[in-house]
N, C-alpha and C positions, 0 to 999 in steps of 0.2 A: 494356432492362430488362423482365423479365417482370412481369406483374401477379401479385400473390400468389395469386390463384385458380388460376393455371396451375401452381403448385408441387405436388409430390406431397404427399399427406396427411401423411406422416411429417415432411416438411420444414416444413409449416405448423404442426404441433404443436410441433416443436422451436423454431421461431421465436417462437411464442406463449409458450412456457415461458421462453425467454431474455428476452423483453420484460418478463415479470412479474418476473424476478429483477433486472433492471436498474432497474426503477421502484420496487420494494418496499424495497430496502435500499441504503444507500450502500456503495461498494466502492472499493478502492484498486488502481490498476494500477502496482505498483512493489514494492519490497522494503523490509522493515524492517531497519535497520542499527543495532545497539547500539554505543554509543561511550563513551569515557571522556574527560572534559574537565577543564580547569582554569578556575576562576572568576576568578582574578586578585586576590582580596582578600588583603591581607597578613595573615599569621598563620592562614590557613585550613588545614585538613587537607590540601587538595589541593596546597598549596605544599610539603608534606613528602612528596609522592608518593602520597597516598591520593586518587585522582581521583574526581570526581563521575560517576555513571552518567547517560547520556543516550540519546536515541533520535532517529533520523532516518529519513525515507522517501527512498529512492533511486529515481529514475525518469528516463526518457529523454524529453527534449523535442527533437524533430527529431534532430539528430546529437549532441547534448550530454547528458551525464549531470548531473542536478541532485540536490542533497541538500537536503532541507527539514527543518529542525529541528522536532521535536514538543515543545511545552511539556509539562512534567511533569503539569499538570492535564488534559491531553488524551490522555495515554498509554493509559489504559484504553479510551477510545473508539476510538482508532486501532487498537489491537490487536483490538478486536471487528470492525472493518471489514475487517481483513486476514485473508485465508485463502489460504495458499500453493496454487499450482496444481501438481498432480502431472502431470508429462509422461509419456506412455506411449510409450516407445521412440523418442523424438525426440532 
């Protein structure tokens, strides 16, 4: 492994900017997945087909896909952490 002083100046600048981004703000490495769900309470509107909205974060852990439920109180925070990556020609 090269010492960071041996990298080109442009690469050192890019690495520095990346380190600042990683340490300044929380971020998510996954996808936000909206869902509709049933609460199970008898007489609730969802038992008549009017489902409750929900949100999950889908991410990959090793070879398996995990879905993590986001509580309603945290939805706004999680949406601020999430910024989709635009892929360029990949």
